[in-house]
Backbone and ligand atoms as CSV (ligand in chain L), in Angstrom:
chain,resi,resn,atom,element,x,y,z
A,1,MET,N,N,-12.430,-1.808,-59.873
A,1,MET,CA,C,-11.867,-0.479,-59.589
A,1,MET,C,C,-12.192,-0.060,-58.160
A,2,THR,N,N,-13.450,-0.160,-57.803
A,2,THR,CA,C,-13.868,0.232,-56.452
A,2,THR,C,C,-13.250,-0.702,-55.412
A,3,ALA,N,N,-13.253,-1.992,-55.734
A,3,ALA,CA,C,-12.683,-2.987,-54.822
A,3,ALA,C,C,-11.195,-2.721,-54.604
A,4,ARG,N,N,-10.512,-2.377,-55.673
A,4,ARG,CA,C,-9.071,-2.140,-55.575
A,4,ARG,C,C,-8.783,-0.886,-54.728
A,5,LEU,N,N,-9.627,0.119,-54.915
A,5,LEU,CA,C,-9.472,1.366,-54.160
A,5,LEU,C,C,-9.676,1.074,-52.660
A,6,PHE,N,N,-10.698,0.264,-52.384
A,6,PHE,CA,C,-10.989,-0.112,-50.996
A,6,PHE,C,C,-9.803,-0.860,-50.383
A,7,GLU,N,N,-9.268,-1.765,-51.188
A,7,GLU,CA,C,-8.138,-2.583,-50.734
A,7,GLU,C,C,-6.928,-1.707,-50.381
A,8,SER,N,N,-6.631,-0.750,-51.255
A,8,SER,CA,C,-5.451,0.085,-50.995
A,8,SER,C,C,-5.693,1.034,-49.819
A,9,THR,N,N,-6.934,1.465,-49.652
A,9,THR,CA,C,-7.263,2.329,-48.509
A,9,THR,C,C,-7.105,1.558,-47.207
A,10,LEU,N,N,-7.588,0.315,-47.232
A,10,LEU,CA,C,-7.491,-0.538,-46.047
A,10,LEU,C,C,-6.024,-0.770,-45.692
A,11,TYR,N,N,-5.221,-1.027,-46.704
A,11,TYR,CA,C,-3.799,-1.279,-46.506
A,11,TYR,C,C,-3.130,-0.065,-45.862
A,12,ALA,N,N,-3.494,1.133,-46.378
A,12,ALA,CA,C,-2.922,2.370,-45.846
A,12,ALA,C,C,-3.306,2.567,-44.378
A,13,VAL,N,N,-4.548,2.236,-44.060
A,13,VAL,CA,C,-5.023,2.374,-42.678
A,13,VAL,C,C,-4.262,1.431,-41.757
A,14,LEU,N,N,-4.058,0.198,-42.216
A,14,LEU,CA,C,-3.326,-0.787,-41.415
A,14,LEU,C,C,-1.884,-0.348,-41.188
A,15,LEU,N,N,-1.262,0.170,-42.242
A,15,LEU,CA,C,0.113,0.657,-42.139
A,15,LEU,C,C,0.207,1.760,-41.093
A,16,CYS,N,N,-0.719,2.701,-41.185
A,16,CYS,CA,C,-0.773,3.830,-40.268
A,16,CYS,C,C,-0.929,3.366,-38.824
A,17,ALA,N,N,-1.806,2.385,-38.632
A,17,ALA,CA,C,-2.082,1.904,-37.284
A,17,ALA,C,C,-0.828,1.307,-36.662
A,18,SER,N,N,-0.072,0.509,-37.410
A,18,SER,CA,C,1.125,-0.104,-36.833
A,18,SER,C,C,2.192,0.949,-36.605
A,19,CYS,N,N,2.208,1.950,-37.475
A,19,CYS,CA,C,3.145,3.056,-37.352
A,19,CYS,C,C,2.917,3.815,-36.042
A,20,ALA,N,N,1.652,4.160,-35.818
A,20,ALA,CA,C,1.292,4.929,-34.626
A,20,ALA,C,C,1.585,4.139,-33.357
A,21,ALA,N,N,1.329,2.825,-33.393
A,21,ALA,CA,C,1.545,2.002,-32.204
A,21,ALA,C,C,3.011,1.985,-31.808
A,22,SER,N,N,3.909,1.887,-32.805
A,22,SER,CA,C,5.322,1.828,-32.452
A,22,SER,C,C,5.839,3.203,-32.032
A,23,ALA,N,N,5.259,4.268,-32.578
A,23,ALA,CA,C,5.709,5.611,-32.213
A,23,ALA,C,C,5.218,5.998,-30.815
A,24,ALA,N,N,4.075,5.449,-30.408
A,24,ALA,CA,C,3.489,5.822,-29.126
A,24,ALA,C,C,4.193,5.174,-27.940
A,25,SER,N,N,4.893,4.067,-28.167
A,25,SER,CA,C,5.513,3.397,-27.025
A,25,SER,C,C,6.997,3.094,-27.280
A,26,PRO,N,N,7.825,4.147,-27.274
A,26,PRO,CA,C,9.260,3.908,-27.442
A,26,PRO,C,C,9.818,3.196,-26.206
A,27,ALA,N,N,10.836,2.394,-26.416
A,27,ALA,CA,C,11.445,1.689,-25.277
A,27,ALA,C,C,12.249,2.678,-24.448
A,28,GLN,N,N,11.908,2.773,-23.177
A,28,GLN,CA,C,12.643,3.667,-22.287
A,28,GLN,C,C,13.207,2.843,-21.143
A,29,SER,N,N,14.417,3.181,-20.745
A,29,SER,CA,C,14.960,2.485,-19.580
A,29,SER,C,C,15.606,3.480,-18.636
A,30,LEU,N,N,15.608,3.096,-17.381
A,30,LEU,CA,C,16.214,3.920,-16.345
A,30,LEU,C,C,17.219,3.058,-15.594
A,31,ARG,N,N,18.465,3.473,-15.625
A,31,ARG,CA,C,19.507,2.741,-14.889
A,31,ARG,C,C,19.609,3.298,-13.475
A,32,ILE,N,N,19.615,2.402,-12.525
A,32,ILE,CA,C,19.609,2.788,-11.113
A,32,ILE,C,C,20.823,2.163,-10.424
A,33,LYS,N,N,21.598,3.006,-9.747
A,33,LYS,CA,C,22.740,2.490,-8.980
A,33,LYS,C,C,22.457,2.683,-7.501
A,34,LEU,N,N,22.580,1.607,-6.736
A,34,LEU,CA,C,22.367,1.655,-5.291
A,34,LEU,C,C,23.750,1.646,-4.631
A,35,GLN,N,N,24.024,2.735,-3.900
A,35,GLN,CA,C,25.393,2.918,-3.405
A,35,GLN,C,C,25.436,3.289,-1.930
A,36,ASP,N,N,26.571,2.952,-1.308
A,36,ASP,CA,C,26.831,3.359,0.086
A,36,ASP,C,C,28.336,3.475,0.274
A,37,SER,N,N,28.774,3.659,1.515
A,37,SER,CA,C,30.199,3.899,1.736
A,37,SER,C,C,31.079,2.690,1.399
A,38,SER,N,N,30.471,1.499,1.277
A,38,SER,CA,C,31.282,0.344,0.870
A,38,SER,C,C,31.507,0.333,-0.647
A,39,THR,N,N,30.675,1.090,-1.377
A,39,THR,CA,C,30.860,1.249,-2.828
A,39,THR,C,C,32.103,2.104,-3.059
A,40,ASP,N,N,32.176,3.185,-2.250
A,40,ASP,CA,C,33.265,4.147,-2.348
A,40,ASP,C,C,33.307,4.894,-1.011
A,41,PRO,N,N,34.458,4.885,-0.327
A,41,PRO,CA,C,34.530,5.555,0.992
A,41,PRO,C,C,34.186,7.043,0.928
A,42,ALA,N,N,34.257,7.642,-0.276
A,42,ALA,CA,C,33.926,9.065,-0.418
A,42,ALA,C,C,32.420,9.314,-0.345
A,43,ILE,N,N,31.603,8.258,-0.427
A,43,ILE,CA,C,30.143,8.408,-0.350
A,43,ILE,C,C,29.736,8.413,1.122
A,44,ALA,N,N,29.320,9.595,1.608
A,44,ALA,CA,C,29.034,9.761,3.035
A,44,ALA,C,C,27.691,9.135,3.433
A,45,HIS,N,N,26.723,9.197,2.526
A,45,HIS,CA,C,25.384,8.672,2.826
A,45,HIS,C,C,24.948,7.709,1.735
A,46,MET,N,N,24.105,6.747,2.135
A,46,MET,CA,C,23.547,5.815,1.160
A,46,MET,C,C,22.758,6.621,0.131
A,47,ARG,N,N,22.766,6.153,-1.114
A,47,ARG,CA,C,22.073,6.934,-2.143
A,47,ARG,C,C,21.611,6.087,-3.327
A,48,ILE,N,N,20.665,6.682,-4.071
A,48,ILE,CA,C,20.154,6.087,-5.306
A,48,ILE,C,C,20.512,7.040,-6.432
A,49,VAL,N,N,21.286,6.562,-7.383
A,49,VAL,CA,C,21.702,7.399,-8.511
A,49,VAL,C,C,20.990,6.900,-9.767
A,50,ILE,N,N,20.307,7.824,-10.459
A,50,ILE,CA,C,19.597,7.429,-11.690
A,50,ILE,C,C,20.165,8.200,-12.883
A,51,ASP,N,N,20.065,7.608,-14.061
A,51,ASP,CA,C,20.691,8.244,-15.230
A,51,ASP,C,C,19.778,9.237,-15.954
A,52,HIS,N,N,18.507,9.335,-15.556
A,52,HIS,CA,C,17.607,10.361,-16.089
A,52,HIS,C,C,16.727,10.872,-14.948
A,53,ASP,N,N,16.524,12.195,-14.891
A,53,ASP,CA,C,15.606,12.754,-13.893
A,53,ASP,C,C,14.172,12.742,-14.415
A,54,ALA,N,N,14.042,12.696,-15.737
A,54,ALA,CA,C,12.715,12.760,-16.358
A,54,ALA,C,C,12.651,11.839,-17.569
A,55,LEU,N,N,11.487,11.226,-17.735
A,55,LEU,CA,C,11.216,10.374,-18.902
A,55,LEU,C,C,9.806,10.699,-19.374
A,56,LYS,N,N,9.412,10.091,-20.505
A,56,LYS,CA,C,8.048,10.314,-21.000
A,56,LYS,C,C,7.121,9.201,-20.520
A,57,SER,N,N,5.838,9.491,-20.539
A,57,SER,CA,C,4.873,8.493,-20.092
A,57,SER,C,C,4.900,7.281,-21.018
A,58,GLY,N,N,4.541,6.142,-20.449
A,58,GLY,CA,C,4.565,4.885,-21.194
A,58,GLY,C,C,5.411,3.863,-20.461
A,59,ARG,N,N,5.880,2.889,-21.214
A,59,ARG,CA,C,6.635,1.797,-20.597
A,59,ARG,C,C,8.051,2.224,-20.231
A,60,VAL,N,N,8.425,1.950,-18.985
A,60,VAL,CA,C,9.766,2.245,-18.500
A,60,VAL,C,C,10.329,0.968,-17.868
A,61,THR,N,N,11.504,0.574,-18.323
A,61,THR,CA,C,12.174,-0.572,-17.704
A,61,THR,C,C,13.224,-0.056,-16.724
A,62,PHE,N,N,13.054,-0.428,-15.480
A,62,PHE,CA,C,13.993,-0.049,-14.423
A,62,PHE,C,C,15.050,-1.142,-14.312
A,63,GLU,N,N,16.310,-0.743,-14.392
A,63,GLU,CA,C,17.413,-1.694,-14.278
A,63,GLU,C,C,18.280,-1.277,-13.103
A,64,ALA,N,N,18.114,-1.994,-11.986
A,64,ALA,CA,C,18.823,-1.620,-10.760
A,64,ALA,C,C,20.048,-2.496,-10.545
A,65,GLN,N,N,21.114,-1.853,-10.092
A,65,GLN,CA,C,22.319,-2.598,-9.726
A,65,GLN,C,C,22.719,-2.201,-8.309
A,66,ASN,N,N,22.857,-3.179,-7.443
A,66,ASN,CA,C,23.318,-2.899,-6.087
A,66,ASN,C,C,24.839,-2.871,-6.098
A,67,GLN,N,N,25.382,-1.658,-6.011
A,67,GLN,CA,C,26.839,-1.505,-6.073
A,67,GLN,C,C,27.480,-1.521,-4.693
A,68,SER,N,N,26.705,-1.883,-3.684
A,68,SER,CA,C,27.276,-2.039,-2.345
A,68,SER,C,C,28.127,-3.301,-2.300
A,69,LYS,N,N,29.149,-3.290,-1.441
A,69,LYS,CA,C,29.955,-4.503,-1.246
A,69,LYS,C,C,29.502,-5.266,-0.009
A,70,THR,N,N,28.658,-4.617,0.812
A,70,THR,CA,C,28.298,-5.242,2.093
A,70,THR,C,C,26.796,-5.286,2.398
A,71,LEU,N,N,26.014,-4.388,1.802
A,71,LEU,CA,C,24.618,-4.262,2.214
A,71,LEU,C,C,23.612,-4.694,1.142
A,72,VAL,N,N,22.489,-5.215,1.620
A,72,VAL,CA,C,21.343,-5.478,0.748
A,72,VAL,C,C,20.620,-4.149,0.532
A,73,HIS,N,N,20.218,-3.873,-0.700
A,73,HIS,CA,C,19.390,-2.704,-1.001
A,73,HIS,C,C,18.221,-3.145,-1.880
A,74,GLU,N,N,17.256,-2.245,-2.049
A,74,GLU,CA,C,16.112,-2.521,-2.917
A,74,GLU,C,C,15.613,-1.200,-3.494
A,75,VAL,N,N,14.705,-1.277,-4.456
A,75,VAL,CA,C,14.105,-0.062,-5.018
A,75,VAL,C,C,12.604,-0.228,-5.068
A,76,LEU,N,N,11.895,0.699,-4.450
A,76,LEU,CA,C,10.438,0.751,-4.572
A,76,LEU,C,C,10.095,1.986,-5.389
A,77,ILE,N,N,9.080,1.852,-6.229
A,77,ILE,CA,C,8.638,2.975,-7.043
A,77,ILE,C,C,7.242,3.364,-6.567
A,78,ALA,N,N,7.104,4.659,-6.179
A,78,ALA,CA,C,5.828,5.127,-5.634
A,78,ALA,C,C,5.478,6.483,-6.220
A,79,ARG,N,N,4.196,6.781,-6.226
A,79,ARG,CA,C,3.722,8.113,-6.592
A,79,ARG,C,C,4.180,9.101,-5.535
A,80,ASP,N,N,4.647,10.265,-5.963
A,80,ASP,CA,C,5.016,11.318,-5.027
A,80,ASP,C,C,3.801,12.208,-4.800
A,81,VAL,N,N,3.058,11.898,-3.746
A,81,VAL,CA,C,1.856,12.693,-3.469
A,81,VAL,C,C,2.087,13.652,-2.307
A,82,GLY,N,N,3.265,13.629,-1.721
A,82,GLY,CA,C,3.530,14.478,-0.554
A,82,GLY,C,C,4.736,15.366,-0.719
A,83,ALA,N,N,4.933,15.886,-1.941
A,83,ALA,CA,C,6.035,16.816,-2.221
A,83,ALA,C,C,7.388,16.258,-1.767
A,84,GLY,N,N,7.658,15.048,-2.156
A,84,GLY,CA,C,8.967,14.458,-1.879
A,84,GLY,C,C,9.077,13.747,-0.545
A,85,LYS,N,N,8.036,13.873,0.313
A,85,LYS,CA,C,8.081,13.234,1.636
A,85,LYS,C,C,7.156,12.018,1.650
A,86,LEU,N,N,7.620,10.939,2.228
A,86,LEU,CA,C,6.807,9.736,2.356
A,86,LEU,C,C,6.484,9.501,3.826
A,87,PRO,N,N,5.324,8.898,4.117
A,87,PRO,CA,C,4.976,8.617,5.522
A,87,PRO,C,C,6.010,7.686,6.143
A,88,PHE,N,N,6.481,8.055,7.332
A,88,PHE,CA,C,7.630,7.373,7.925
A,88,PHE,C,C,7.325,6.920,9.347
A,89,ASN,N,N,7.773,5.711,9.686
A,89,ASN,CA,C,7.622,5.199,11.044
A,89,ASN,C,C,9.001,5.211,11.723
A,90,ALA,N,N,9.168,6.105,12.708
A,90,ALA,CA,C,10.465,6.264,13.364
A,90,ALA,C,C,10.874,5.016,14.153
A,91,LYS,N,N,9.882,4.252,14.632
A,91,LYS,CA,C,10.198,3.048,15.419
A,91,LYS,C,C,10.833,1.959,14.557
A,92,THR,N,N,10.218,1.719,13.395
A,92,THR,CA,C,10.765,0.681,12.514
A,92,THR,C,C,11.856,1.242,11.604
A,93,ASP,N,N,11.943,2.597,11.577
A,93,ASP,CA,C,12.926,3.289,10.748
A,93,ASP,C,C,12.700,3.017,9.254
A,94,ARG,N,N,11.415,2.861,8.896
A,94,ARG,CA,C,11.065,2.555,7.507
A,94,ARG,C,C,9.891,3.409,7.045
A,95,VAL,N,N,9.776,3.557,5.731
A,95,VAL,CA,C,8.591,4.175,5.136
A,95,VAL,C,C,7.411,3.230,5.367
A,96,ILE,N,N,6.233,3.800,5.657
A,96,ILE,CA,C,5.042,2.981,5.896
A,96,ILE,C,C,4.438,2.611,4.540
A,97,GLU,N,N,4.787,1.417,4.066
A,97,GLU,CA,C,4.419,1.034,2.691
A,97,GLU,C,C,2.908,0.968,2.465
A,98,SER,N,N,2.151,0.644,3.513
A,98,SER,CA,C,0.698,0.542,3.353
A,98,SER,C,C,0.052,1.907,3.113
A,99,ARG,N,N,0.778,2.974,3.408
A,99,ARG,CA,C,0.236,4.321,3.209
A,99,ARG,C,C,0.835,5.022,1.991
A,100,VAL,N,N,1.517,4.223,1.168
A,100,VAL,CA,C,2.164,4.765,-0.026
A,100,VAL,C,C,1.494,4.181,-1.258
A,101,HIS,N,N,1.326,4.997,-2.305
A,101,HIS,CA,C,0.799,4.485,-3.580
A,101,HIS,C,C,1.970,3.848,-4.345
A,102,ARG,N,N,2.154,2.551,-4.061
A,102,ARG,CA,C,3.302,1.811,-4.570
A,102,ARG,C,C,2.958,1.192,-5.926
A,103,LEU,N,N,3.872,1.322,-6.887
A,103,LEU,CA,C,3.619,0.780,-8.228
A,103,LEU,C,C,4.394,-0.500,-8.497
A,104,GLY,N,N,5.487,-0.674,-7.787
A,104,GLY,CA,C,6.278,-1.882,-7.997
A,104,GLY,C,C,7.571,-1.812,-7.227
A,105,GLU,N,N,8.277,-2.931,-7.186
A,105,GLU,CA,C,9.565,-2.910,-6.506
A,105,GLU,C,C,10.507,-3.976,-7.031
A,106,ILE,N,N,11.793,-3.674,-6.887
A,106,ILE,CA,C,12.851,-4.657,-7.130
A,106,ILE,C,C,13.404,-4.896,-5.732
A,107,SER,N,N,13.008,-6.010,-5.124
A,107,SER,CA,C,13.272,-6.170,-3.698
A,107,SER,C,C,14.540,-6.952,-3.384
A,108,ASP,N,N,15.118,-6.613,-2.236
A,108,ASP,CA,C,16.218,-7.351,-1.618
A,108,ASP,C,C,17.322,-7.814,-2.570
A,109,LEU,N,N,18.026,-6.846,-3.120
A,109,LEU,CA,C,19.171,-7.182,-3.975
A,109,LEU,C,C,20.419,-7.349,-3.110
A,110,ALA,N,N,21.016,-8.520,-3.154
A,110,ALA,CA,C,22.261,-8.759,-2.419
A,110,ALA,C,C,23.381,-7.927,-3.056
A,111,PRO,N,N,24.467,-7.678,-2.318
A,111,PRO,CA,C,25.576,-6.887,-2.887
A,111,PRO,C,C,26.004,-7.423,-4.255
A,112,GLY,N,N,26.117,-6.514,-5.219
A,112,GLY,CA,C,26.560,-6.886,-6.562
A,112,GLY,C,C,25.470,-7.377,-7.489
A,113,LYS,N,N,24.285,-7.613,-6.958
A,113,LYS,CA,C,23.201,-8.173,-7.784
A,113,LYS,C,C,22.454,-7.098,-8.574
A,114,THR,N,N,21.778,-7.537,-9.641
A,114,THR,CA,C,20.968,-6.638,-10.449
A,114,THR,C,C,19.536,-7.158,-10.528
A,115,GLY,N,N,18.615,-6.252,-10.835
A,115,GLY,CA,C,17.217,-6.647,-10.973
A,115,GLY,C,C,16.519,-5.717,-11.947
A,116,LYS,N,N,15.446,-6.231,-12.572
A,116,LYS,CA,C,14.727,-5.468,-13.594
A,116,LYS,C,C,13.236,-5.448,-13.312
A,117,LEU,N,N,12.595,-4.377,-13.742
A,117,LEU,CA,C,11.149,-4.258,-13.596
A,117,LEU,C,C,10.641,-3.295,-14.663
A,118,THR,N,N,9.559,-3.672,-15.356
A,118,THR,CA,C,8.971,-2.769,-16.345
A,118,THR,C,C,7.592,-2.328,-15.877
A,119,LEU,N,N,7.367,-1.010,-15.912
A,119,LEU,CA,C,6.075,-0.444,-15.508
A,119,LEU,C,C,5.552,0.468,-16.604
A,120,ASN,N,N,4.246,0.606,-16.651
A,120,ASN,CA,C,3.609,1.549,-17.563
A,120,ASN,C,C,3.252,2.785,-16.737
A,121,LEU,N,N,3.963,3.878,-16.949
A,121,LEU,CA,C,3.805,5.042,-16.072
A,121,LEU,C,C,3.056,6.192,-16.731
A,122,LYS,N,N,2.162,6.774,-15.954
A,122,LYS,CA,C,1.416,7.955,-16.384
A,122,LYS,C,C,2.207,9.206,-15.994
A,123,PRO,N,N,1.886,10.334,-16.629
A,123,PRO,CA,C,2.582,11.577,-16.273
A,123,PRO,C,C,2.416,11.897,-14.783
A,124,GLY,N,N,3.473,12.428,-14.183
A,124,GLY,CA,C,3.415,12.788,-12.766
A,124,GLY,C,C,4.772,12.695,-12.114
A,125,SER,N,N,4.757,12.860,-10.796
A,125,SER,CA,C,5.990,12.781,-10.017
A,125,SER,C,C,6.052,11.460,-9.267
A,126,TYR,N,N,7.204,10.869,-9.282
A,126,TYR,CA,C,7.413,9.572,-8.624
A,126,TYR,C,C,8.638,9.642,-7.729
A,127,LEU,N,N,8.663,8.761,-6.736
A,127,LEU,CA,C,9.833,8.640,-5.876
A,127,LEU,C,C,10.345,7.212,-5.934
A,128,LEU,N,N,11.653,7.080,-6.019
A,128,LEU,CA,C,12.303,5.781,-5.936
A,128,LEU,C,C,13.002,5.750,-4.579
A,129,PHE,N,N,12.749,4.712,-3.801
A,129,PHE,CA,C,13.392,4.664,-2.493
A,129,PHE,C,C,13.714,3.236,-2.083
A,130,CYS,N,N,14.624,3.131,-1.111
A,130,CYS,CA,C,14.993,1.834,-0.535
A,130,CYS,C,C,14.376,1.782,0.854
A,131,ASN,N,N,13.699,0.676,1.162
A,131,ASN,CA,C,13.004,0.622,2.458
A,131,ASN,C,C,13.584,-0.408,3.420
A,132,LEU,N,N,14.865,-0.669,3.307
A,132,LEU,CA,C,15.502,-1.445,4.372
A,132,LEU,C,C,15.659,-0.484,5.549
A,133,PRO,N,N,15.553,-0.992,6.794
A,133,PRO,CA,C,15.533,-0.090,7.951
A,133,PRO,C,C,16.691,0.917,7.938
A,134,GLY,N,N,16.325,2.209,8.032
A,134,GLY,CA,C,17.318,3.271,8.103
A,134,GLY,C,C,17.793,3.816,6.766
A,135,HIS,N,N,17.547,3.094,5.686
A,135,HIS,CA,C,18.134,3.501,4.399
A,135,HIS,C,C,17.454,4.727,3.781
A,136,TYR,N,N,16.116,4.793,3.867
A,136,TYR,CA,C,15.401,5.957,3.329
A,136,TYR,C,C,15.855,7.228,4.053
A,137,LYS,N,N,15.912,7.124,5.379
A,137,LYS,CA,C,16.286,8.285,6.198
A,137,LYS,C,C,17.720,8.720,5.924
A,138,ASP,N,N,18.580,7.756,5.619
A,138,ASP,CA,C,19.987,8.087,5.354
A,138,ASP,C,C,20.169,8.739,3.983
A,139,GLY,N,N,19.161,8.638,3.118
A,139,GLY,CA,C,19.270,9.327,1.829
A,139,GLY,C,C,18.892,8.518,0.610
A,140,MET,N,N,18.421,7.275,0.818
A,140,MET,CA,C,18.092,6.448,-0.348
A,140,MET,C,C,16.698,6.758,-0.897
A,141,VAL,N,N,16.585,7.936,-1.479
A,141,VAL,CA,C,15.340,8.355,-2.134
A,141,VAL,C,C,15.704,9.334,-3.244
A,142,THR,N,N,15.040,9.202,-4.380
A,142,THR,CA,C,15.290,10.142,-5.475
A,142,THR,C,C,14.002,10.325,-6.273
A,143,LYS,N,N,13.922,11.486,-6.924
A,143,LYS,CA,C,12.693,11.846,-7.627
A,143,LYS,C,C,12.813,11.561,-9.129
A,144,LEU,N,N,11.713,11.083,-9.703
A,144,LEU,CA,C,11.638,10.855,-11.151
A,144,LEU,C,C,10.380,11.533,-11.680
A,145,THR,N,N,10.537,12.360,-12.698
A,145,THR,CA,C,9.385,13.024,-13.305
A,145,THR,C,C,9.008,12.316,-14.600
A,146,ILE,N,N,7.726,12.044,-14.763
A,146,ILE,CA,C,7.226,11.466,-16.007
A,146,ILE,C,C,6.415,12.548,-16.729
A,147,ALA,N,N,6.916,12.961,-17.868
A,147,ALA,CA,C,6.261,13.998,-18.669
A,147,ALA,C,C,5.191,13.364,-19.559
A,148,PRO,N,N,4.194,14.144,-19.980
A,148,PRO,CA,C,3.147,13.606,-20.861
A,148,PRO,C,C,3.736,13.089,-22.186
L,1,CU,CU,CU,19.174,0.410,0.896
């Protein structure tokens, strides 16, 4: 009797544990489109378009597609510690990556190519940007909020 009670209690605990694990880490994805005037002549400035402005903390899979017909683009994911502004070098026309809290990147996507990256993100503000010379300054930066 006691052994059986212990067994069923243990089983219930195990069930609960697997339940909680799957509920705590839902699959989240963020679709990213990298665009410029070769994507559509109506696009005046290079840009990063994302399908969600905010997600929850945990695993996020970034799925980037370079929709340019002529240019290489990339996506870097960094903590936004400067209210949307990243340290910039006017000479190289690029963000100074060594001074950025960088979490990952999908680098150098040729026109039409796609790339994927999964990160485990904590609550906070993040910036997605392209760091090919001139692209960040032209507008290839967007904000992503991670809620608790
Ligand atoms: Cu770019």
